[in-house]
LOLUM-694777 format. One record per residue: x, y, z of N, C-alpha, C in turn; residue number from 1; residue in three letters. Coordinates in steps of 0.05 Angstrom, whole numbers. Layout:
LOLUM-694777
nx=X | ny=Y | nz=Z | cax=X | cay=Y | caz=Z | cx=X | cy=Y | cz=Z | k=NUM | r=ala
...
end
This chain:
LOLUM-694777
nx=-378 | ny=2553 | nz=1319 | cax=-354 | cay=2564 | caz=1291 | cx=-335 | cy=2570 | cz=1309 | k=1 | r=met
nx=-318 | ny=2553 | nz=1285 | cax=-274 | cay=2552 | caz=1297 | cx=-263 | cy=2568 | cz=1288 | k=2 | r=thr
nx=-251 | ny=2589 | nz=1294 | cax=-232 | cay=2602 | caz=1285 | cx=-205 | cy=2593 | cz=1273 | k=3 | r=glu
nx=-197 | ny=2597 | nz=1250 | cax=-160 | cay=2580 | caz=1240 | cx=-146 | cy=2601 | cz=1249 | k=4 | r=glu
nx=-125 | ny=2588 | nz=1246 | cax=-112 | cay=2599 | caz=1263 | cx=-77 | cy=2592 | cz=1240 | k=5 | r=tyr
nx=-68 | ny=2611 | nz=1231 | cax=-37 | cay=2606 | caz=1213 | cx=-20 | cy=2605 | cz=1229 | k=6 | r=leu
nx=3 | ny=2583 | nz=1239 | cax=20 | cay=2583 | caz=1241 | cx=47 | cy=2594 | cz=1228 | k=7 | r=glu
nx=61 | ny=2612 | nz=1239 | cax=84 | cay=2619 | caz=1219 | cx=103 | cy=2637 | cz=1234 | k=8 | r=phe
nx=122 | ny=2636 | nz=1213 | cax=148 | cay=2643 | caz=1228 | cx=159 | cy=2672 | cz=1229 | k=9 | r=ser
nx=176 | ny=2694 | nz=1247 | cax=178 | cay=2724 | caz=1238 | cx=205 | cy=2709 | cz=1258 | k=10 | r=ile
nx=218 | ny=2719 | nz=1232 | cax=255 | cay=2718 | caz=1243 | cx=271 | cy=2753 | cz=1257 | k=11 | r=leu
nx=282 | ny=2745 | nz=1274 | cax=289 | cay=2769 | caz=1293 | cx=315 | cy=2783 | cz=1271 | k=12 | r=ser
nx=332 | ny=2774 | nz=1257 | cax=345 | cay=2777 | caz=1245 | cx=333 | cy=2793 | cz=1210 | k=13 | r=asp
nx=312 | ny=2802 | nz=1209 | cax=303 | cay=2812 | caz=1183 | cx=288 | cy=2832 | cz=1195 | k=14 | r=arg
nx=282 | ny=2847 | nz=1177 | cax=267 | cay=2881 | caz=1183 | cx=248 | cy=2870 | cz=1156 | k=15 | r=lys
nx=222 | ny=2878 | nz=1160 | cax=197 | cay=2873 | caz=1148 | cx=182 | cy=2899 | cz=1145 | k=16 | r=tyr
nx=170 | ny=2898 | nz=1125 | cax=155 | cay=2916 | caz=1112 | cx=119 | cy=2909 | cz=1106 | k=17 | r=thr
nx=108 | ny=2939 | nz=1111 | cax=81 | cay=2931 | caz=1115 | cx=68 | cy=2912 | cz=1091 | k=18 | r=arg
nx=75 | ny=2912 | nz=1079 | cax=65 | cay=2895 | caz=1048 | cx=84 | cy=2869 | cz=1055 | k=19 | r=asn
nx=84 | ny=2849 | nz=1071 | cax=95 | cay=2830 | caz=1074 | cx=113 | cy=2819 | cz=1064 | k=20 | r=ser
nx=133 | ny=2834 | nz=1063 | cax=165 | cay=2834 | caz=1050 | cx=187 | cy=2828 | cz=1082 | k=21 | r=leu
nx=204 | ny=2807 | nz=1078 | cax=227 | cay=2810 | caz=1086 | cx=245 | cy=2823 | cz=1075 | k=22 | r=trp
nx=269 | ny=2838 | nz=1090 | cax=301 | cay=2842 | caz=1085 | cx=310 | cy=2834 | cz=1102 | k=23 | r=met
nx=337 | ny=2826 | nz=1092 | cax=361 | cay=2816 | caz=1113 | cx=385 | cy=2845 | cz=1106 | k=24 | r=gln
nx=401 | ny=2851 | nz=1107 | cax=424 | cay=2868 | caz=1101 | cx=444 | cy=2849 | cz=1102 | k=25 | r=met
nx=453 | ny=2842 | nz=1078 | cax=479 | cay=2815 | caz=1069 | cx=498 | cy=2831 | cz=1076 | k=26 | r=val
nx=508 | ny=2855 | nz=1072 | cax=538 | cay=2868 | caz=1066 | cx=529 | cy=2897 | cz=1067 | k=27 | r=asp
nx=531 | ny=2902 | nz=1098 | cax=529 | cay=2933 | caz=1103 | cx=555 | cy=2947 | cz=1083 | k=28 | r=lys
nx=585 | ny=2940 | nz=1086 | cax=593 | cay=2964 | caz=1075 | cx=585 | cy=2964 | cz=1037 | k=29 | r=asp
nx=565 | ny=2944 | nz=1027 | cax=559 | cay=2948 | caz=1003 | cx=533 | cy=2954 | cz=1003 | k=30 | r=asp
nx=514 | ny=2963 | nz=1023 | cax=492 | cay=2963 | caz=1015 | cx=465 | cy=2944 | cz=1015 | k=31 | r=gly
nx=481 | ny=2916 | nz=1010 | cax=463 | cay=2908 | caz=999 | cx=442 | cy=2887 | cz=1009 | k=32 | r=thr
nx=420 | ny=2891 | nz=1002 | cax=395 | cay=2871 | caz=1015 | cx=381 | cy=2849 | cz=1003 | k=33 | r=trp
nx=376 | ny=2825 | nz=1021 | cax=354 | cay=2801 | caz=1006 | cx=323 | cy=2815 | cz=1004 | k=34 | r=lys
nx=317 | ny=2808 | nz=986 | cax=289 | cay=2809 | caz=1000 | cx=269 | cy=2787 | cz=990 | k=35 | r=ile
nx=255 | ny=2773 | nz=1008 | cax=231 | cay=2745 | caz=997 | cx=207 | cy=2755 | cz=1020 | k=36 | r=gly
nx=187 | ny=2743 | nz=1016 | cax=156 | cay=2740 | caz=1019 | cx=159 | cy=2735 | cz=1056 | k=37 | r=val
nx=144 | ny=2745 | nz=1061 | cax=144 | cay=2737 | caz=1098 | cx=129 | cy=2722 | cz=1100 | k=38 | r=ala
nx=129 | ny=2709 | nz=1126 | cax=120 | cay=2677 | caz=1123 | cx=90 | cy=2676 | cz=1129 | k=39 | r=asp
nx=79 | ny=2694 | nz=1140 | cax=56 | cay=2697 | caz=1153 | cx=36 | cy=2698 | cz=1124 | k=40 | r=asp
nx=51 | ny=2711 | nz=1104 | cax=36 | cay=2708 | caz=1080 | cx=36 | cy=2688 | cz=1066 | k=41 | r=leu
nx=58 | ny=2673 | nz=1068 | cax=60 | cay=2656 | caz=1051 | cx=43 | cy=2627 | cz=1055 | k=42 | r=val
nx=48 | ny=2628 | nz=1092 | cax=31 | cay=2611 | caz=1100 | cx=-7 | cy=2606 | cz=1090 | k=43 | r=gln
nx=-7 | ny=2647 | nz=1091 | cax=-44 | cay=2647 | caz=1078 | cx=-52 | cy=2642 | cz=1051 | k=44 | r=glu
nx=-20 | ny=2646 | nz=1029 | cax=-30 | cay=2640 | caz=999 | cx=-31 | cy=2604 | cz=1004 | k=45 | r=leu
nx=-22 | ny=2591 | nz=1005 | cax=-16 | cay=2560 | caz=1018 | cx=14 | cy=2560 | cz=990 | k=46 | r=gly
nx=12 | ny=2543 | nz=979 | cax=30 | cay=2528 | caz=962 | cx=36 | cy=2556 | cz=943 | k=47 | r=asp
nx=58 | ny=2567 | nz=936 | cax=71 | cay=2574 | caz=916 | cx=83 | cy=2566 | cz=886 | k=48 | r=ile
nx=59 | ny=2569 | nz=875 | cax=68 | cay=2558 | caz=845 | cx=81 | cy=2572 | cz=828 | k=49 | r=leu
nx=88 | ny=2589 | nz=831 | cax=97 | cay=2608 | caz=808 | cx=106 | cy=2639 | cz=823 | k=50 | r=arg
nx=134 | ny=2640 | nz=803 | cax=143 | cay=2671 | caz=811 | cx=144 | cy=2678 | cz=784 | k=51 | r=val
nx=137 | ny=2702 | nz=783 | cax=135 | cay=2726 | caz=758 | cx=162 | cy=2746 | cz=774 | k=52 | r=asn
nx=179 | ny=2753 | nz=756 | cax=189 | cay=2771 | caz=759 | cx=196 | cy=2790 | cz=744 | k=53 | r=met
nx=180 | ny=2807 | nz=754 | cax=179 | cay=2841 | caz=739 | cx=179 | cy=2872 | cz=749 | k=54 | r=ala
nx=200 | ny=2883 | nz=739 | cax=201 | cay=2917 | caz=754 | cx=184 | cy=2934 | cz=740 | k=55 | r=val
nx=177 | ny=2939 | nz=742 | cax=141 | cay=2955 | caz=728 | cx=132 | cy=2982 | cz=741 | k=56 | r=leu
nx=134 | ny=2996 | nz=728 | cax=122 | cay=3027 | caz=740 | cx=96 | cy=3029 | cz=753 | k=57 | r=pro
nx=96 | ny=3042 | nz=776 | cax=72 | cay=3025 | caz=800 | cx=47 | cy=3034 | cz=773 | k=58 | r=ser
nx=52 | ny=3053 | nz=767 | cax=18 | cay=3051 | caz=747 | cx=8 | cy=3038 | cz=725 | k=59 | r=asp
nx=35 | ny=3024 | nz=720 | cax=24 | cay=2991 | caz=710 | cx=3 | cy=2976 | cz=721 | k=60 | r=ala
nx=1 | ny=2978 | nz=754 | cax=-16 | cay=2962 | caz=762 | cx=-51 | cy=2978 | cz=752 | k=61 | r=leu
nx=-47 | ny=3000 | nz=745 | cax=-83 | cay=3012 | caz=738 | cx=-84 | cy=2994 | cz=712 | k=62 | r=ala
nx=-70 | ny=2984 | nz=698 | cax=-80 | cay=2966 | caz=675 | cx=-95 | cy=2939 | cz=688 | k=63 | r=asp
nx=-80 | ny=2934 | nz=709 | cax=-91 | cay=2904 | caz=723 | cx=-75 | cy=2881 | cz=705 | k=64 | r=asn
nx=-50 | ny=2888 | nz=693 | cax=-45 | cay=2868 | caz=674 | cx=-27 | cy=2861 | cz=679 | k=65 | r=ala
nx=-6 | ny=2872 | nz=712 | cax=4 | cay=2850 | caz=727 | cx=4 | cy=2828 | cz=726 | k=66 | r=val
nx=-19 | ny=2828 | nz=740 | cax=-25 | cay=2796 | caz=748 | cx=-40 | cy=2781 | cz=735 | k=67 | r=ser
nx=-41 | ny=2782 | nz=714 | cax=-41 | cay=2765 | caz=678 | cx=-14 | cy=2748 | cz=664 | k=68 | r=glu
nx=4 | ny=2778 | nz=673 | cax=25 | cay=2775 | caz=659 | cx=46 | cy=2757 | cz=673 | k=69 | r=thr
nx=48 | ny=2737 | nz=648 | cax=83 | cay=2724 | caz=652 | cx=106 | cy=2728 | cz=651 | k=70 | r=glu
nx=120 | ny=2732 | nz=669 | cax=140 | cay=2754 | caz=659 | cx=171 | cy=2727 | cz=662 | k=71 | r=phe
nx=183 | ny=2737 | nz=643 | cax=214 | cay=2722 | caz=645 | cx=236 | cy=2724 | cz=666 | k=72 | r=asp
nx=249 | ny=2715 | nz=677 | cax=270 | cay=2709 | caz=702 | cx=286 | cy=2737 | cz=685 | k=73 | r=phe
nx=296 | ny=2736 | nz=656 | cax=309 | cay=2749 | caz=653 | cx=307 | cy=2781 | cz=641 | k=74 | r=gly
nx=283 | ny=2785 | nz=646 | cax=260 | cay=2808 | caz=641 | cx=270 | cy=2829 | cz=665 | k=75 | r=asp
nx=287 | ny=2823 | nz=688 | cax=288 | cay=2849 | caz=705 | cx=309 | cy=2864 | cz=701 | k=76 | r=val
nx=289 | ny=2883 | nz=698 | cax=316 | cay=2913 | caz=693 | cx=334 | cy=2920 | cz=708 | k=77 | r=pro
nx=348 | ny=2932 | nz=712 | cax=374 | cay=2936 | caz=737 | cx=362 | cy=2961 | cz=759 | k=78 | r=asp
nx=348 | ny=2985 | nz=754 | cax=348 | cay=2993 | caz=765 | cx=307 | cy=2996 | cz=767 | k=79 | r=ala
nx=306 | ny=3001 | nz=792 | cax=272 | cay=3006 | caz=799 | cx=270 | cy=3034 | cz=819 | k=80 | r=phe
nx=240 | ny=3047 | nz=824 | cax=233 | cay=3069 | caz=835 | cx=225 | cy=3059 | cz=860 | k=81 | r=ser
nx=218 | ny=3073 | nz=883 | cax=203 | cay=3060 | caz=906 | cx=177 | cy=3066 | cz=889 | k=82 | r=glu
nx=166 | ny=3042 | nz=899 | cax=136 | cay=3028 | caz=889 | cx=120 | cy=3025 | cz=861 | k=83 | r=gly
nx=143 | ny=3020 | nz=850 | cax=159 | cay=3000 | caz=824 | cx=148 | cy=2966 | cz=833 | k=84 | r=asp
nx=137 | ny=2956 | nz=814 | cax=126 | cay=2921 | caz=825 | cx=149 | cy=2918 | cz=818 | k=85 | r=val
nx=160 | ny=2892 | nz=837 | cax=189 | cay=2882 | caz=837 | cx=176 | cy=2853 | cz=824 | k=86 | r=leu
nx=165 | ny=2843 | nz=841 | cax=159 | cay=2818 | caz=830 | cx=132 | cy=2808 | cz=843 | k=87 | r=phe
nx=118 | ny=2785 | nz=830 | cax=89 | cay=2776 | caz=847 | cx=91 | cy=2741 | cz=843 | k=88 | r=ser
nx=77 | ny=2731 | nz=857 | cax=71 | cay=2693 | caz=861 | cx=48 | cy=2695 | cz=862 | k=89 | r=val
nx=38 | ny=2672 | nz=851 | cax=20 | cay=2662 | caz=852 | cx=19 | cy=2624 | cz=866 | k=90 | r=arg
nx=-10 | ny=2625 | nz=878 | cax=-13 | cay=2604 | caz=889 | cx=-34 | cy=2595 | cz=873 | k=91 | r=ala
nx=-47 | ny=2574 | nz=888 | cax=-68 | cay=2553 | caz=868 | cx=-102 | cy=2573 | cz=872 | k=92 | r=ala
nx=-99 | ny=2589 | nz=886 | cax=-124 | cay=2601 | caz=887 | cx=-124 | cy=2636 | cz=877 | k=93 | r=glu
nx=-96 | ny=2645 | nz=888 | cax=-94 | cay=2673 | caz=902 | cx=-68 | cy=2677 | cz=881 | k=94 | r=asp
nx=-54 | ny=2704 | nz=884 | cax=-35 | cay=2715 | caz=874 | cx=-37 | cy=2743 | cz=897 | k=95 | r=his
nx=-3 | ny=2748 | nz=897 | cax=4 | cay=2773 | caz=912 | cx=24 | cy=2786 | cz=888 | k=96 | r=glu
nx=18 | ny=2809 | nz=891 | cax=34 | cay=2833 | caz=877 | cx=54 | cy=2845 | cz=895 | k=97 | r=thr
nx=80 | ny=2846 | nz=887 | cax=95 | cay=2866 | caz=918 | cx=110 | cy=2884 | cz=903 | k=98 | r=phe
nx=111 | ny=2915 | nz=921 | cax=124 | cay=2929 | caz=907 | cx=155 | cy=2936 | cz=923 | k=99 | r=leu
nx=159 | ny=2949 | nz=914 | cax=183 | cay=2953 | caz=922 | cx=186 | cy=2983 | cz=936 | k=100 | r=ser
nx=193 | ny=2980 | nz=966 | cax=192 | cay=2992 | caz=993 | cx=223 | cy=3015 | cz=988 | k=101 | r=pro
nx=234 | ny=3022 | nz=970 | cax=262 | cay=3039 | caz=953 | cx=257 | cy=3040 | cz=928 | k=102 | r=cys
nx=271 | ny=3054 | nz=920 | cax=289 | cay=3056 | caz=900 | cx=309 | cy=3046 | cz=894 | k=103 | r=ala
nx=328 | ny=3031 | nz=882 | cax=358 | cay=3020 | caz=871 | cx=357 | cy=3010 | cz=853 | k=104 | r=gly
nx=377 | ny=2989 | nz=853 | cax=383 | cay=2965 | caz=830 | cx=392 | cy=2939 | cz=842 | k=105 | r=lys
nx=373 | ny=2915 | nz=816 | cax=376 | cay=2895 | caz=819 | cx=397 | cy=2888 | cz=818 | k=106 | r=val
nx=417 | ny=2874 | nz=842 | cax=448 | cay=2856 | caz=843 | cx=439 | cy=2825 | cz=832 | k=107 | r=val
nx=423 | ny=2815 | nz=837 | cax=419 | cay=2783 | caz=837 | cx=381 | cy=2782 | cz=843 | k=108 | r=glu
nx=381 | ny=2746 | nz=816 | cax=364 | cay=2739 | caz=827 | cx=361 | cy=2718 | cz=823 | k=109 | r=val
nx=336 | ny=2704 | nz=849 | cax=344 | cay=2677 | caz=858 | cx=329 | cy=2668 | cz=831 | k=110 | r=asn
nx=346 | ny=2657 | nz=804 | cax=334 | cay=2632 | caz=786 | cx=331 | cy=2612 | cz=802 | k=111 | r=asn
nx=331 | ny=2606 | nz=812 | cax=320 | cay=2578 | caz=825 | cx=293 | cy=2576 | cz=824 | k=112 | r=glu
nx=286 | ny=2603 | nz=833 | cax=258 | cay=2591 | caz=841 | cx=240 | cy=2593 | cz=805 | k=113 | r=leu
nx=251 | ny=2592 | nz=794 | cax=238 | cay=2594 | caz=767 | cx=232 | cy=2564 | cz=758 | k=114 | r=glu
nx=250 | ny=2551 | nz=770 | cax=244 | cay=2516 | caz=767 | cx=226 | cy=2506 | cz=791 | k=115 | r=ala
nx=234 | ny=2522 | nz=822 | cax=226 | cay=2517 | caz=842 | cx=218 | cy=2531 | cz=860 | k=116 | r=gln
nx=183 | ny=2546 | nz=847 | cax=182 | cay=2570 | caz=863 | cx=167 | cy=2560 | cz=897 | k=117 | r=pro
nx=164 | ny=2521 | nz=886 | cax=154 | cay=2517 | caz=928 | cx=180 | cy=2520 | cz=942 | k=118 | r=glu
nx=205 | ny=2535 | nz=934 | cax=231 | cay=2538 | caz=954 | cx=212 | cy=2564 | cz=969 | k=119 | r=ser
nx=197 | ny=2581 | nz=959 | cax=184 | cay=2598 | caz=980 | cx=169 | cy=2595 | cz=996 | k=120 | r=ile
nx=147 | ny=2576 | nz=994 | cax=127 | cay=2558 | caz=1016 | cx=151 | cy=2541 | cz=1034 | k=121 | r=thr
nx=164 | ny=2522 | nz=1025 | cax=182 | cay=2509 | caz=1035 | cx=203 | cy=2519 | cz=1060 | k=122 | r=asn
nx=223 | ny=2542 | nz=1052 | cax=232 | cay=2558 | caz=1058 | cx=246 | cy=2579 | cz=1056 | k=123 | r=asp
nx=225 | ny=2597 | nz=1064 | cax=219 | cay=2630 | caz=1055 | cx=251 | cy=2642 | cz=1067 | k=124 | r=thr
nx=255 | ny=2638 | nz=1075 | cax=281 | cay=2649 | caz=1098 | cx=307 | cy=2646 | cz=1090 | k=125 | r=tyr
nx=304 | ny=2621 | nz=1074 | cax=334 | cay=2614 | caz=1068 | cx=337 | cy=2618 | cz=1037 | k=126 | r=ser
nx=327 | ny=2586 | nz=1022 | cax=330 | cay=2582 | caz=1003 | cx=304 | cy=2601 | cz=990 | k=127 | r=glu
nx=285 | ny=2610 | nz=991 | cax=266 | cay=2617 | caz=979 | cx=261 | cy=2654 | cz=977 | k=128 | r=gly
nx=290 | ny=2670 | nz=986 | cax=293 | cay=2691 | caz=976 | cx=283 | cy=2701 | cz=943 | k=129 | r=trp
nx=275 | ny=2720 | nz=948 | cax=275 | cay=2730 | caz=916 | cx=293 | cy=2751 | cz=903 | k=130 | r=val
nx=298 | ny=2767 | nz=914 | cax=317 | cay=2786 | caz=898 | cx=348 | cy=2792 | cz=918 | k=131 | r=leu
nx=370 | ny=2800 | nz=908 | cax=386 | cay=2816 | caz=918 | cx=384 | cy=2845 | cz=909 | k=132 | r=leu
nx=383 | ny=2869 | nz=922 | cax=381 | cay=2891 | caz=911 | cx=405 | cy=2915 | cz=934 | k=133 | r=ile
nx=408 | ny=2940 | nz=917 | cax=422 | cay=2952 | caz=925 | cx=410 | cy=2979 | cz=922 | k=134 | r=lys
nx=397 | ny=2991 | nz=945 | cax=373 | cay=3007 | caz=952 | cx=401 | cy=3034 | cz=950 | k=135 | r=pro
nx=377 | ny=3052 | nz=933 | cax=391 | cay=3086 | caz=938 | cx=375 | cy=3098 | cz=956 | k=136 | r=his
nx=393 | ny=3121 | nz=963 | cax=380 | cay=3134 | caz=984 | cx=354 | cy=3118 | cz=1008 | k=137 | r=asp
nx=357 | ny=3100 | nz=1019 | cax=340 | cay=3081 | caz=1036 | cx=346 | cy=3085 | cz=1070 | k=138 | r=phe
nx=317 | ny=3098 | nz=1080 | cax=323 | cay=3101 | caz=1101 | cx=318 | cy=3081 | cz=1118 | k=139 | r=asp
nx=335 | ny=3058 | nz=1134 | cax=325 | cay=3027 | caz=1137 | cx=300 | cy=3036 | cz=1164 | k=140 | r=glu
nx=302 | ny=3059 | nz=1177 | cax=281 | cay=3060 | caz=1195 | cx=252 | cy=3066 | cz=1197 | k=141 | r=asp
nx=258 | ny=3059 | nz=1156 | cax=215 | cay=3052 | caz=1156 | cx=212 | cy=3027 | cz=1152 | k=142 | r=gln
nx=230 | ny=3012 | nz=1162 | cax=226 | cay=2971 | caz=1159 | cx=215 | cy=2970 | cz=1188 | k=143 | r=leu
nx=203 | ny=2948 | nz=1189 | cax=190 | cay=2946 | caz=1211 | cx=216 | cy=2920 | cz=1228 | k=144 | r=leu
nx=220 | ny=2922 | nz=1250 | cax=231 | cay=2900 | caz=1270 | cx=216 | cy=2880 | cz=1268 | k=145 | r=asp
nx=221 | ny=2849 | nz=1270 | cax=207 | cay=2829 | caz=1285 | cx=182 | cy=2834 | cz=1303 | k=146 | r=ala
nx=191 | ny=2846 | nz=1323 | cax=164 | cay=2860 | caz=1344 | cx=141 | cy=2872 | cz=1333 | k=147 | r=asp
nx=157 | ny=2902 | nz=1322 | cax=134 | cay=2918 | caz=1309 | cx=117 | cy=2902 | cz=1285 | k=148 | r=glu
nx=133 | ny=2881 | nz=1274 | cax=116 | cay=2873 | caz=1254 | cx=93 | cy=2851 | cz=1272 | k=149 | r=tyr
nx=103 | ny=2833 | nz=1287 | cax=81 | cay=2819 | caz=1293 | cx=59 | cy=2839 | cz=1305 | k=150 | r=ile
nx=71 | ny=2865 | nz=1318 | cax=47 | cay=2878 | caz=1331 | cx=21 | cy=2896 | cz=1306 | k=151 | r=glu
nx=44 | ny=2901 | nz=1282 | cax=21 | cay=2909 | caz=1262 | cx=19 | cy=2897 | cz=1254 | k=152 | r=tyr
nx=14 | ny=2861 | nz=1249 | cax=5 | cay=2844 | caz=1243 | cx=-18 | cy=2837 | cz=1258 | k=153 | r=leu
nx=-18 | ny=2840 | nz=1287 | cax=-47 | cay=2831 | caz=1296 | cx=-57 | cy=2859 | cz=1303 | k=154 | r=ser
nx=-53 | ny=2878 | nz=1287 | cax=-70 | cay=2902 | caz=1295 | cx=-69 | cy=2921 | cz=1308 | k=155 | r=gly
nx=-50 | ny=2921 | nz=1332 | cax=-46 | cay=2939 | caz=1361 | cx=-28 | cy=2970 | cz=1355 | k=156 | r=asp
end
């Protein structure tokens, strides 16, 4: 029996959540952060075929409708709460829904992903960013640095 290993990158200039989002401070004075999908999950999912933008209350997950619903990029409201559904990605045989690690507002959406979702697969840490957000009352200490995230992934 052979074991399969995924090769992926974890960048030291990012912070990470336990649900495989990367976050990068863009403007410390303004408090804005870019959010994207961490490369370990991108490699596990395979080619990303679609990005669904949606900021939905966390109780929408109970309806199991999130994974089956298509959302237009224009449907993203300005504000969201911690635990709300921010977006989802669909690969050939799987999908993943991402919950917000904080409350805040959406400053910008990477509209390029509507036509080119493969940007997440090809360059998740640059062209594949998903949202620019401005958190409210956000404790950055809840995020993991690169070493902590690697340790978290290894299960130690």
